[in-house]
DOTORGU-56299 format. One record per residue: residue number from 1; residue in three letters; chain; x, y, z of N, C-alpha, C in turn. Coordinates in steps of 0.001 Angstrom, whole numbers, plus 500000, padded with zeros to 6 digits. Example, Ala and Ser with C-alpha at 12.3 -4.5 7.8 and 13.67 -1.06 7.14 Angstrom:
+-----+--------+--------+--------+--------+--------+--------+--------+--------+--------+--------+--------+
! num ! residu ! chaine !     nx !     ny !     nz !    cax !    cay !    caz !     cx !     cy !     cz !
+-----+--------+--------+--------+--------+--------+--------+--------+--------+--------+--------+--------+
!   1 !    ala !      A ! 513190 ! 494310 ! 507800 ! 512300 ! 495500 ! 507800 ! 513200 ! 496700 ! 507800 !
!   2 !    ser !      A ! 512850 ! 497750 ! 507080 ! 513670 ! 498940 ! 507140 ! 512900 ! 500030 ! 507870 !
+-----+--------+--------+--------+--------+--------+--------+--------+--------+--------+--------+--------+
This chain:
+-----+--------+--------+--------+--------+--------+--------+--------+--------+--------+--------+--------+
! num ! residu ! chaine !     nx !     ny !     nz !    cax !    cay !    caz !     cx !     cy !     cz !
+-----+--------+--------+--------+--------+--------+--------+--------+--------+--------+--------+--------+
!   1 !    met !      A ! 317555 ! 912867 ! 608639 ! 316433 ! 913567 ! 609244 ! 316543 ! 913545 ! 610768 !
!   2 !    arg !      A ! 315958 ! 914570 ! 611377 ! 315936 ! 914669 ! 612835 ! 314854 ! 913776 ! 613423 !
!   3 !    val !      A ! 315083 ! 913378 ! 614669 ! 314076 ! 912608 ! 615398 ! 313065 ! 913589 ! 615968 !
!   4 !    lys !      A ! 311799 ! 913264 ! 615816 ! 310720 ! 914118 ! 616310 ! 309986 ! 913382 ! 617425 !
!   5 !    ala !      A ! 309567 ! 914127 ! 618439 ! 308819 ! 913542 ! 619558 ! 307347 ! 913881 ! 619410 !
!   6 !    val !      A ! 306504 ! 912886 ! 619624 ! 305054 ! 913081 ! 619591 ! 304516 ! 912676 ! 620956 !
!   7 !    asp !      A ! 303830 ! 913603 ! 621593 ! 303202 ! 913293 ! 622876 ! 301912 ! 912526 ! 622602 !
!   8 !    val !      A ! 301818 ! 911340 ! 623169 ! 300594 ! 910543 ! 623030 ! 299759 ! 910843 ! 624265 !
!   9 !    pro !      A ! 298643 ! 911570 ! 624110 ! 297879 ! 912018 ! 625280 ! 297248 ! 910862 ! 626055 !
!  10 !    asp !      A ! 296743 ! 911198 ! 627247 ! 296086 ! 910195 ! 628091 ! 295044 ! 909421 ! 627303 !
!  11 !    gln !      A ! 295108 ! 908110 ! 627446 ! 294144 ! 907234 ! 626792 ! 293475 ! 906370 ! 627851 !
!  12 !    asp !      A ! 292153 ! 906320 ! 627811 ! 291434 ! 905391 ! 628677 ! 291614 ! 904002 ! 628087 !
!  13 !    ala !      A ! 292026 ! 903070 ! 628927 ! 292259 ! 901706 ! 628454 ! 291801 ! 900725 ! 629527 !
!  14 !    ile !      A ! 291565 ! 899502 ! 629100 ! 291172 ! 898437 ! 630020 ! 292160 ! 897292 ! 629832 !
!  15 !    thr !      A ! 292776 ! 896868 ! 630921 ! 293760 ! 895789 ! 630854 ! 293068 ! 894444 ! 630651 !
!  16 !    lys !      A ! 293876 ! 893425 ! 630421 ! 293361 ! 892074 ! 630208 ! 292548 ! 891579 ! 631409 !
!  17 !    asp !      A ! 292925 ! 892041 ! 632609 ! 292199 ! 891633 ! 633819 ! 291130 ! 892657 ! 634219 !
!  18 !    asn !      A ! 290641 ! 893414 ! 633238 ! 289502 ! 894340 ! 633384 ! 289720 ! 895483 ! 634368 !
!  19 !    val !      A ! 290907 ! 896043 ! 634392 ! 291187 ! 897222 ! 635208 ! 291166 ! 898439 ! 634290 !
!  20 !    ser !      A ! 290300 ! 899396 ! 634607 ! 290236 ! 900637 ! 633827 ! 291325 ! 901575 ! 634319 !
!  21 !    leu !      A ! 292028 ! 902185 ! 633387 ! 293100 ! 903112 ! 633752 ! 293338 ! 904095 ! 632628 !
!  22 !    lys !      A ! 294187 ! 905077 ! 632915 ! 294619 ! 906033 ! 631894 ! 296117 ! 905830 ! 631709 !
!  23 !    val !      A ! 296552 ! 905912 ! 630473 ! 297968 ! 905738 ! 630176 ! 298362 ! 906747 ! 629097 !
!  24 !    asn !      A ! 299582 ! 907283 ! 629218 ! 300085 ! 908173 ! 628171 ! 301529 ! 907810 ! 627859 !
!  25 !    ala !      A ! 302023 ! 908351 ! 626764 ! 303363 ! 907980 ! 626317 ! 303943 ! 909097 ! 625466 !
!  26 !    val !      A ! 305194 ! 908902 ! 625103 ! 305834 ! 909766 ! 624118 ! 306450 ! 908837 ! 623074 !
!  27 !    leu !      A ! 306308 ! 909226 ! 621810 ! 306794 ! 908415 ! 620696 ! 307848 ! 909226 ! 619945 !
!  28 !    tyr !      A ! 308976 ! 908605 ! 619648 ! 310055 ! 909269 ! 618913 ! 310162 ! 908625 ! 617529 !
!  29 !    tyr !      A ! 310095 ! 909448 ! 616500 ! 310190 ! 908923 ! 615140 ! 310979 ! 909898 ! 614278 !
!  30 !    lys !      A ! 311346 ! 909394 ! 613119 ! 311958 ! 910276 ! 612123 ! 311437 ! 909886 ! 610744 !
!  31 !    val !      A ! 311466 ! 910843 ! 609867 ! 311025 ! 910607 ! 608492 ! 312204 ! 909988 ! 607746 !
!  32 !    ala !      A ! 312029 ! 908735 ! 607349 ! 313091 ! 908035 ! 606629 ! 313005 ! 908304 ! 605124 !
!  33 !    asp !      A ! 311780 ! 908472 ! 604631 ! 311566 ! 908736 ! 603202 ! 310551 ! 909873 ! 603094 !
!  34 !    ser !      A ! 311051 ! 911070 ! 602851 ! 310176 ! 912251 ! 602846 ! 309147 ! 912203 ! 601713 !
!  35 !    lys !      A ! 309484 ! 911596 ! 600607 ! 308543 ! 911494 ! 599487 ! 307319 ! 910667 ! 599910 !
!  36 !    lys !      A ! 307560 ! 909493 ! 600528 ! 306456 ! 908646 ! 600999 ! 305648 ! 909354 ! 602082 !
!  37 !    ala !      A ! 306337 ! 910061 ! 602973 ! 305654 ! 910740 ! 604083 ! 304677 ! 911791 ! 603575 !
!  38 !    ile !      A ! 304972 ! 912379 ! 602440 ! 304091 ! 913413 ! 601883 ! 303012 ! 912800 ! 600986 !
!  39 !    ile !      A ! 303388 ! 911803 ! 600194 ! 302455 ! 911238 ! 599217 ! 301544 ! 910161 ! 599819 !
!  40 !    glu !      A ! 302071 ! 909293 ! 600649 ! 301332 ! 908121 ! 601122 ! 300334 ! 908414 ! 602239 !
!  41 !    val !      A ! 300518 ! 909506 ! 602956 ! 299626 ! 909796 ! 604083 ! 299443 ! 911304 ! 604197 !
!  42 !    glu !      A ! 298235 ! 911698 ! 604545 ! 297965 ! 913119 ! 604757 ! 298292 ! 913449 ! 606213 !
!  43 !    glu !      A ! 299071 ! 914484 ! 606429 ! 299485 ! 914920 ! 607769 ! 300058 ! 913756 ! 608578 !
!  44 !    phe !      A ! 301251 ! 913335 ! 608185 ! 301872 ! 912163 ! 608809 ! 302051 ! 912315 ! 610318 !
!  45 !    asn !      A ! 302285 ! 913535 ! 610799 ! 302460 ! 913750 ! 612243 ! 301180 ! 913376 ! 613002 !
!  46 !    tyr !      A ! 300047 ! 913839 ! 612478 ! 298749 ! 913524 ! 613079 ! 298467 ! 912023 ! 612966 !
!  47 !    ala !      A ! 298773 ! 911445 ! 611810 ! 298521 ! 910018 ! 611584 ! 299343 ! 909155 ! 612540 !
!  48 !    val !      A ! 300595 ! 909519 ! 612753 ! 301448 ! 908767 ! 613684 ! 300884 ! 908858 ! 615100 !
!  49 !    ser !      A ! 300455 ! 910042 ! 615492 ! 299883 ! 910233 ! 616831 ! 298625 ! 909394 ! 617020 !
!  50 !    gln !      A ! 297727 ! 909417 ! 616041 ! 296486 ! 908640 ! 616138 ! 296768 ! 907139 ! 616175 !
!  51 !    leu !      A ! 297683 ! 906701 ! 615349 ! 298048 ! 905289 ! 615323 ! 298656 ! 904866 ! 616661 !
!  52 !    ala !      A ! 299491 ! 905722 ! 617226 ! 300101 ! 905419 ! 618526 ! 299033 ! 905311 ! 619612 !
!  53 !    gln !      A ! 298035 ! 906186 ! 619579 ! 296966 ! 906148 ! 620588 ! 296187 ! 904839 ! 620531 !
!  54 !    thr !      A ! 295759 ! 904467 ! 619349 ! 294961 ! 903239 ! 619234 ! 295803 ! 902003 ! 619542 !
!  55 !    thr !      A ! 297040 ! 902013 ! 619102 ! 297922 ! 900873 ! 619372 ! 298188 ! 900741 ! 620862 !
!  56 !    met !      A ! 298394 ! 901879 ! 621528 ! 298642 ! 901842 ! 622969 ! 297447 ! 901227 ! 623697 !
!  57 !    arg !      A ! 296242 ! 901633 ! 623336 ! 295039 ! 901055 ! 623961 ! 294959 ! 899549 ! 623700 !
!  58 !    asp !      A ! 295244 ! 899149 ! 622472 ! 295177 ! 897725 ! 622118 ! 296198 ! 896892 ! 622897 !
!  59 !    val !      A ! 297431 ! 897374 ! 622964 ! 298485 ! 896621 ! 623651 ! 298211 ! 896556 ! 625148 !
!  60 !    val !      A ! 297740 ! 897646 ! 625737 ! 297389 ! 897633 ! 627165 ! 296282 ! 896612 ! 627414 !
!  61 !    gly !      A ! 295365 ! 896465 ! 626479 ! 294286 ! 895490 ! 626612 ! 294754 ! 894049 ! 626529 !
!  62 !    glu !      A ! 295964 ! 893829 ! 626036 ! 296509 ! 892471 ! 625911 ! 297266 ! 892011 ! 627150 !
!  63 !    val !      A ! 297537 ! 892923 ! 628086 ! 298334 ! 892562 ! 629269 ! 297543 ! 892816 ! 630549 !
!  64 !    ser !      A ! 297956 ! 892143 ! 631617 ! 297329 ! 892373 ! 632922 ! 297929 ! 893628 ! 633555 !
!  65 !    leu !      A ! 297289 ! 894107 ! 634602 ! 297801 ! 895293 ! 635297 ! 299197 ! 895031 ! 635839 !
!  66 !    asp !      A ! 299411 ! 893861 ! 636440 ! 300736 ! 893536 ! 636973 ! 301798 ! 893567 ! 635884 !
!  67 !    glu !      A ! 301487 ! 893009 ! 634728 ! 302442 ! 893018 ! 633616 ! 302705 ! 894444 ! 633140 !
!  68 !    leu !      A ! 301658 ! 895239 ! 633065 ! 301809 ! 896624 ! 632611 ! 302722 ! 897403 ! 633548 !
!  69 !    leu !      A ! 302534 ! 897205 ! 634854 ! 303334 ! 897954 ! 635825 ! 304754 ! 897414 ! 635947 !
!  70 !    ser !      A ! 304920 ! 896107 ! 635848 ! 306248 ! 895534 ! 636067 ! 307069 ! 895388 ! 634786 !
!  71 !    lys !      A ! 306406 ! 895362 ! 633643 ! 307126 ! 895159 ! 632380 ! 306835 ! 896292 ! 631396 !
!  72 !    arg !      A ! 306979 ! 897507 ! 631878 ! 306679 ! 898671 ! 631030 ! 307545 ! 898706 ! 629781 !
!  73 !    asp !      A ! 308803 ! 898288 ! 629937 ! 309711 ! 898315 ! 628786 ! 309231 ! 897394 ! 627670 !
!  74 !    ser !      A ! 308781 ! 896193 ! 628041 ! 308327 ! 895265 ! 626996 ! 307016 ! 895743 ! 626374 !
!  75 !    val !      A ! 306155 ! 896383 ! 627165 ! 304913 ! 896947 ! 626615 ! 305259 ! 898080 ! 625647 !
!  76 !    ser !      A ! 306185 ! 898945 ! 626047 ! 306624 ! 900044 ! 625167 ! 307222 ! 899499 ! 623874 !
!  77 !    lys !      A ! 308030 ! 898458 ! 624011 ! 308667 ! 897859 ! 622839 ! 307615 ! 897289 ! 621889 !
!  78 !    arg !      A ! 306607 ! 896640 ! 622443 ! 305527 ! 896060 ! 621622 ! 304780 ! 897167 ! 620861 !
!  79 !    ile !      A ! 304489 ! 898267 ! 621546 ! 303813 ! 899398 ! 620884 ! 304693 ! 899933 ! 619755 !
!  80 !    arg !      A ! 305986 ! 900098 ! 620040 ! 306916 ! 900613 ! 619024 ! 306943 ! 899708 ! 617796 !
!  81 !    glu !      A ! 307021 ! 898392 ! 618024 ! 307085 ! 897454 ! 616898 ! 305845 ! 897558 ! 616008 !
!  82 !    ile !      A ! 304674 ! 897623 ! 616637 ! 303426 ! 897679 ! 615860 ! 303327 ! 898988 ! 615082 !
!  83 !    val !      A ! 303611 ! 900105 ! 615754 ! 303513 ! 901414 ! 615090 ! 304572 ! 901530 ! 613998 !
!  84 !    asp !      A ! 305777 ! 901037 ! 614262 ! 306850 ! 901113 ! 613265 ! 306476 ! 900333 ! 612006 !
!  85 !    lys !      A ! 305928 ! 899147 ! 612204 ! 305526 ! 898328 ! 611050 ! 304409 ! 899014 ! 610253 !
!  86 !    ala !      A ! 303448 ! 899596 ! 610978 ! 302319 ! 900249 ! 610299 ! 302728 ! 901533 ! 609586 !
!  87 !    thr !      A ! 303736 ! 902231 ! 610091 ! 304151 ! 903503 ! 609474 ! 305240 ! 903322 ! 608427 !
!  88 !    asp !      A ! 305746 ! 902127 ! 608270 ! 306798 ! 901873 ! 607282 ! 306373 ! 902270 ! 605863 !
!  89 !    pro !      A ! 305142 ! 901944 ! 605427 ! 304732 ! 902383 ! 604080 ! 304658 ! 903903 ! 603934 !
!  90 !    trp !      A ! 304614 ! 904620 ! 605044 ! 304549 ! 906087 ! 605001 ! 305942 ! 906720 ! 604986 !
!  91 !    gly !      A ! 306975 ! 905888 ! 605059 ! 308331 ! 906410 ! 605105 ! 308725 ! 906915 ! 606483 !
!  92 !    ile !      A ! 308068 ! 906400 ! 607517 ! 308331 ! 906820 ! 608900 ! 309043 ! 905689 ! 609635 !
!  93 !    lys !      A ! 310081 ! 906030 ! 610379 ! 310814 ! 905059 ! 611198 ! 310607 ! 905437 ! 612661 !
!  94 !    val !      A ! 309937 ! 904558 ! 613422 ! 309700 ! 904817 ! 614846 ! 310925 ! 904340 ! 615620 !
!  95 !    glu !      A ! 311565 ! 905269 ! 616319 ! 312780 ! 904960 ! 617072 ! 312466 ! 904317 ! 618423 !
!  96 !    ser !      A ! 311524 ! 904919 ! 619148 ! 311171 ! 904356 ! 620461 ! 309832 ! 904900 ! 620934 !
!  97 !    val !      A ! 309261 ! 904179 ! 621883 ! 308036 ! 904599 ! 622556 ! 308291 ! 904431 ! 624044 !
!  98 !    glu !      A ! 307973 ! 905451 ! 624812 ! 308150 ! 905392 ! 626265 ! 306819 ! 905659 ! 626944 !
!  99 !    leu !      A ! 306357 ! 904706 ! 627749 ! 305169 ! 904950 ! 628564 ! 305561 ! 905938 ! 629646 !
! 100 !    lys !      A ! 304841 ! 907033 ! 629741 ! 305186 ! 908055 ! 630734 ! 304469 ! 907831 ! 632048 !
! 101 !    his !      A ! 303170 ! 907583 ! 631972 ! 302392 ! 907547 ! 633209 ! 301230 ! 906570 ! 633069 !
! 102 !    val !      A ! 301040 ! 905781 ! 634118 ! 299878 ! 904899 ! 634204 ! 299091 ! 905364 ! 635421 !
! 103 !    glu !      A ! 297885 ! 905861 ! 635188 ! 297064 ! 906391 ! 636287 ! 295970 ! 905391 ! 636637 !
! 104 !    leu !      A ! 296009 ! 904934 ! 637883 ! 295034 ! 903955 ! 638363 ! 293868 ! 904661 ! 639039 !
! 105 !    pro !      A ! 292694 ! 904030 ! 639066 ! 291568 ! 904603 ! 639812 ! 291898 ! 904676 ! 641308 !
! 106 !    glu !      A ! 291335 ! 905670 ! 642004 ! 291631 ! 905883 ! 643430 ! 291357 ! 904644 ! 644275 !
! 107 !    gln !      A ! 290230 ! 903982 ! 644037 ! 289880 ! 902791 ! 644818 ! 290955 ! 901715 ! 644669 !
! 108 !    leu !      A ! 291453 ! 901547 ! 643463 ! 292489 ! 900547 ! 643220 ! 293797 ! 900944 ! 643897 !
! 109 !    lys !      A ! 294120 ! 902240 ! 643896 ! 295325 ! 902708 ! 644593 ! 295242 ! 902368 ! 646075 !
! 110 !    arg !      A ! 294060 ! 902604 ! 646677 ! 293887 ! 902292 ! 648101 ! 294022 ! 900789 ! 648349 !
! 111 !    thr !      A ! 293430 ! 899998 ! 647471 ! 293502 ! 898545 ! 647617 ! 294944 ! 898061 ! 647514 !
! 112 !    ile !      A ! 295680 ! 898574 ! 646546 ! 297082 ! 898187 ! 646382 ! 297891 ! 898621 ! 647599 !
! 113 !    gly !      A ! 297604 ! 899812 ! 648132 ! 298290 ! 900287 ! 649335 ! 298024 ! 899382 ! 650527 !
! 114 !    lys !      A ! 296767 ! 898968 ! 650693 ! 296429 ! 898061 ! 651802 ! 297127 ! 896719 ! 651630 !
! 115 !    glu !      A ! 297165 ! 896238 ! 650405 ! 297823 ! 894963 ! 650126 ! 299317 ! 895045 ! 650437 !
! 116 !    ala !      A ! 299942 ! 896144 ! 650057 ! 301371 ! 896328 ! 650332 ! 301620 ! 896421 ! 651834 !
! 117 !    glu !      A ! 300751 ! 897132 ! 652547 ! 300879 ! 897246 ! 654003 ! 300733 ! 895879 ! 654663 !
! 118 !    ala !      A ! 299774 ! 895092 ! 654210 ! 299577 ! 893748 ! 654765 ! 300805 ! 892877 ! 654506 !
! 119 !    glu !      A ! 301403 ! 893015 ! 653345 ! 302605 ! 892240 ! 653024 ! 303767 ! 892648 ! 653924 !
! 120 !    arg !      A ! 303924 ! 893959 ! 654183 ! 304989 ! 894422 ! 655086 ! 304762 ! 893895 ! 656500 !
! 121 !    glu !      A ! 303506 ! 893935 ! 656963 ! 303193 ! 893422 ! 658299 ! 303472 ! 891928 ! 658380 !
! 122 !    lys !      A ! 303145 ! 891204 ! 657333 ! 303403 ! 889762 ! 657299 ! 304901 ! 889488 ! 657432 !
! 123 !    arg !      A ! 305719 ! 890226 ! 656674 ! 307171 ! 890039 ! 656762 ! 307686 ! 890380 ! 658153 !
! 124 !    ala !      A ! 307131 ! 891441 ! 658765 ! 307560 ! 891834 ! 660112 ! 307220 ! 890749 ! 661126 !
! 125 !    val !      A ! 306036 ! 890159 ! 661015 ! 305637 ! 889087 ! 661940 ! 306549 ! 887877 ! 661767 !
! 126 !    ile !      A ! 306869 ! 887543 ! 660531 ! 307753 ! 886398 ! 660273 ! 309137 ! 886651 ! 660854 !
! 127 !    ile !      A ! 309677 ! 887844 ! 660644 ! 311007 ! 888174 ! 661170 ! 310999 ! 888144 ! 662691 !
! 128 !    lys !      A ! 309951 ! 888695 ! 663298 ! 309844 ! 888684 ! 664757 ! 309773 ! 887250 ! 665276 !
! 129 !    ala !      A ! 308983 ! 886410 ! 664625 ! 308854 ! 885015 ! 665052 ! 310188 ! 884281 ! 664923 !
! 130 !    gln !      A ! 310913 ! 884535 ! 663841 ! 312224 ! 883905 ! 663672 ! 313185 ! 884363 ! 664770 !
! 131 !    gly !      A ! 313129 ! 885636 ! 665121 ! 313964 ! 886155 ! 666209 ! 313616 ! 885515 ! 667540 !
! 132 !    glu !      A ! 312322 ! 885317 ! 667786 ! 311905 ! 884685 ! 669038 ! 312356 ! 883231 ! 669101 !
! 133 !    val !      A ! 312345 ! 882532 ! 667978 ! 312826 ! 881148 ! 667946 ! 314313 ! 881109 ! 668286 !
! 134 !    ile !      A ! 315079 ! 882011 ! 667701 ! 316520 ! 882064 ! 667983 ! 316759 ! 882398 ! 669451 !
! 135 !    ala !      A ! 316011 ! 883379 ! 669968 ! 316168 ! 883763 ! 671375 ! 315806 ! 882607 ! 672295 !
! 136 !    ser !      A ! 314740 ! 881880 ! 671995 ! 314356 ! 880760 ! 672865 ! 315382 ! 879639 ! 672794 !
! 137 !    asp !      A ! 315976 ! 879406 ! 671613 ! 317048 ! 878412 ! 671506 ! 318241 ! 878811 ! 672366 !
! 138 !    asn !      A ! 318602 ! 880090 ! 672314 ! 319726 ! 880572 ! 673127 ! 319423 ! 880468 ! 674617 !
! 139 !    met !      A ! 318183 ! 880772 ! 674994 ! 317799 ! 880646 ! 676409 ! 317864 ! 879186 ! 676850 !
! 140 !    ala !      A ! 317431 ! 878273 ! 675997 ! 317477 ! 876848 ! 676337 ! 318921 ! 876384 ! 676492 !
! 141 !    lys !      A ! 319810 ! 876838 ! 675602 ! 321233 ! 876485 ! 675717 ! 321814 ! 877029 ! 677018 !
! 142 !    ala !      A ! 321473 ! 878277 ! 677322 ! 321975 ! 878881 ! 678562 ! 321452 ! 878125 ! 679774 !
! 143 !    ala !      A ! 320195 ! 877731 ! 679762 ! 319619 ! 876983 ! 680888 ! 320310 ! 875639 ! 681048 !
! 144 !    arg !      A ! 320604 ! 874960 ! 679939 ! 321314 ! 873672 ! 680017 ! 322714 ! 873867 ! 680580 !
! 145 !    thr !      A ! 323379 ! 874928 ! 680144 ! 324727 ! 875202 ! 680645 ! 324696 ! 875490 ! 682139 !
! 146 !    leu !      A ! 323740 ! 876308 ! 682566 ! 323630 ! 876638 ! 683991 ! 323257 ! 875413 ! 684816 !
! 147 !    ala !      A ! 322468 ! 874520 ! 684257 ! 322039 ! 873333 ! 684998 ! 323152 ! 872306 ! 685123 !
! 148 !    thr !      A ! 324020 ! 872219 ! 684129 ! 325051 ! 871178 ! 684143 ! 326369 ! 871634 ! 684746 !
! 149 !    gly !      A ! 326666 ! 872901 ! 684701 ! 327947 ! 873390 ! 685204 ! 327927 ! 873584 ! 686713 !
! 150 !    pro !      A ! 328890 ! 873001 ! 687427 ! 328922 ! 873210 ! 688882 ! 329250 ! 874667 ! 689194 !
! 151 !    gly !      A ! 328445 ! 875260 ! 690002 ! 328656 ! 876645 ! 690405 ! 328216 ! 877666 ! 689377 !
! 152 !    ala !      A ! 327731 ! 877235 ! 688216 ! 327326 ! 878168 ! 687164 ! 326159 ! 879029 ! 687615 !
! 153 !    leu !      A ! 325225 ! 878422 ! 688321 ! 324075 ! 879177 ! 688809 ! 324516 ! 880210 ! 689838 !
! 154 !    his !      A ! 325449 ! 879825 ! 690684 ! 325962 ! 880775 ! 691680 ! 326674 ! 881937 ! 690991 !
! 155 !    leu !      A ! 327462 ! 881620 ! 689985 ! 328165 ! 882660 ! 689242 ! 327170 ! 883621 ! 688594 !
! 156 !    arg !      A ! 326120 ! 883086 ! 688020 ! 325112 ! 883938 ! 687381 ! 324414 ! 884815 ! 688412 !
! 157 !    thr !      A ! 324134 ! 884262 ! 689581 ! 323501 ! 885038 ! 690649 ! 324413 ! 886181 ! 691081 !
! 158 !    leu !      A ! 325697 ! 885894 ! 691209 ! 326652 ! 886936 ! 691599 ! 326774 ! 888013 ! 690516 !
! 159 !    gln !      A ! 326733 ! 887611 ! 689253 ! 326781 ! 888589 ! 688167 ! 325550 ! 889491 ! 688195 !
! 160 !    thr !      A ! 324415 ! 888918 ! 688476 ! 323181 ! 889703 ! 688562 ! 323269 ! 890698 ! 689703 !
! 161 !    leu !      A ! 323783 ! 890244 ! 690855 ! 323955 ! 891150 ! 691997 ! 324908 ! 892288 ! 691647 !
! 162 !    asn !      A ! 325964 ! 891969 ! 690951 ! 326927 ! 892986 ! 690537 ! 326263 ! 894004 ! 689606 !
! 163 !    asp !      A ! 325473 ! 893530 ! 688648 ! 324767 ! 894429 ! 687727 ! 323801 ! 895339 ! 688477 !
! 164 !    leu !      A ! 323098 ! 894779 ! 689447 ! 322139 ! 895575 ! 690212 ! 322833 ! 896622 ! 691075 !
! 165 !    ser !      A ! 323983 ! 896279 ! 691594 ! 324660 ! 897199 ! 692510 ! 325490 ! 898255 ! 691788 !
! 166 !    ser !      A ! 325644 ! 898168 ! 690490 ! 326472 ! 899137 ! 689768 ! 325846 ! 900524 ! 689747 !
! 167 !    asp !      A ! 324549 ! 900626 ! 689824 ! 323864 ! 901914 ! 689850 ! 323679 ! 902327 ! 691308 !
! 168 !    lys !      A ! 324302 ! 903448 ! 691694 ! 324295 ! 903879 ! 693097 ! 322906 ! 904282 ! 693584 !
! 169 !    ser !      A ! 322008 ! 904589 ! 692669 ! 320678 ! 905015 ! 693092 ! 319774 ! 903830 ! 693436 !
! 170 !    asn !      A ! 320217 ! 902633 ! 693122 ! 319419 ! 901442 ! 693442 ! 319692 ! 900978 ! 694869 !
! 171 !    thr !      A ! 318645 ! 900604 ! 695540 ! 318771 ! 899946 ! 696835 ! 318257 ! 898536 ! 696652 !
! 172 !    val !      A ! 319117 ! 897587 ! 696906 ! 318756 ! 896194 ! 696696 ! 318700 ! 895504 ! 698048 !
! 173 !    val !      A ! 317560 ! 894905 ! 698334 ! 317386 ! 894125 ! 699558 ! 317206 ! 892686 ! 699129 !
! 174 !    leu !      A ! 318080 ! 891825 ! 699611 ! 318037 ! 890431 ! 699208 ! 317851 ! 889529 ! 700412 !
! 175 !    gly !      A ! 317061 ! 888533 ! 700206 ! 317021 ! 887424 ! 701145 ! 317894 ! 886365 ! 700514 !
! 176 !    leu !      A ! 319109 ! 886229 ! 700999 ! 320061 ! 885352 ! 700333 ! 319803 ! 883887 ! 700674 !
! 177 !    pro !      A ! 319771 ! 883046 ! 699681 ! 319664 ! 881621 ! 699949 ! 320958 ! 881113 ! 700583 !
! 178 !    leu !      A ! 320862 ! 880030 ! 701259 ! 322026 ! 879462 ! 701941 ! 323148 ! 879113 ! 700974 !
! 179 !    glu !      A ! 322806 ! 878748 ! 699742 ! 323838 ! 878371 ! 698775 ! 324795 ! 879532 ! 698506 !
! 180 !    ile !      A ! 324248 ! 880731 ! 698455 ! 325097 ! 881895 ! 698201 ! 326001 ! 882156 ! 699399 !
! 181 !    leu !      A ! 325442 ! 882052 ! 700591 ! 326261 ! 882257 ! 701786 ! 327381 ! 881223 ! 701851 !
! 182 !    arg !      A ! 327083 ! 879993 ! 701463 ! 328119 ! 878952 ! 701457 ! 329199 ! 879282 ! 700425 !
! 183 !    ala !      A ! 328792 ! 879869 ! 699302 ! 329770 ! 880251 ! 698286 ! 330708 ! 881317 ! 698836 !
! 184 !    phe !      A ! 330152 ! 882280 ! 699600 ! 331001 ! 883304 ! 700220 ! 331940 ! 882684 ! 701244 !
! 185 !    glu !      A ! 331455 ! 881702 ! 702006 ! 332309 ! 881030 ! 702989 ! 333476 ! 880355 ! 702289 !
! 186 !    gly !      A ! 333184 ! 879729 ! 701140 ! 334239 ! 879061 ! 700387 ! 335275 ! 880050 ! 699896 !
! 187 !    met !      A ! 334847 ! 881225 ! 699498 ! 335778 ! 882244 ! 699019 ! 336614 ! 882773 ! 700177 !
! 188 !    lys !      A ! 336027 ! 882860 ! 701380 ! 336736 ! 883363 ! 702551 ! 337825 ! 882381 ! 702957 !
! 189 !    lys !      A ! 337523 ! 881087 ! 702887 ! 338500 ! 880060 ! 703253 ! 339662 ! 880049 ! 702272 !
! 190 !    glu !      A ! 339383 ! 880296 ! 700982 ! 340439 ! 880294 ! 699974 ! 341418 ! 881438 ! 700188 !
! 191 !    lys !      A ! 340946 ! 882578 ! 700705 ! 341812 ! 883742 ! 700912 ! 342794 ! 883508 ! 702059 !
! 192 !    lys !      A ! 342418 ! 882698 ! 703021 ! 343292 ! 882460 ! 704185 ! 344402 ! 881593 ! 703833 !
+-----+--------+--------+--------+--------+--------+--------+--------+--------+--------+--------+--------+
């Protein structure tokens, strides 16, 4: 026999944590025993659809919203198992059930959106703080190096002057400390 698809229309359901929502699905089945399907139940297609609707509402009521959204496959599997067992005396074999859509109330959608935004902001603040800790550690290391190395501060000052003078549009006026002038004197003596 061929596999037949039954659309399970939107069902109002309430989750274990009291969230009202609408859920729909599609159910795939085939007639395994045509004699039973005709004799044991009137309009087996309608009966399968009705059974799927009530079972879907019941199973959704057994799980929380988080479980429903994150474990759709296991919820679908649970619905399939229950419907398959119930339709077995009718000669029907349920192949699979797929939850198509879970529609949340607008207020809950907004709340979930705000919660997700707050979580993203929290992660951004944590990452920024971690970056600032790393930057401050590097600055402290650089300060220790400049403080302990002879002439390191002078070298850094000269590098800064070089960086400032690389752009021709900049005019730099400096009041040079005596230490820098002494460094230039030392360089002049070395050239001679």
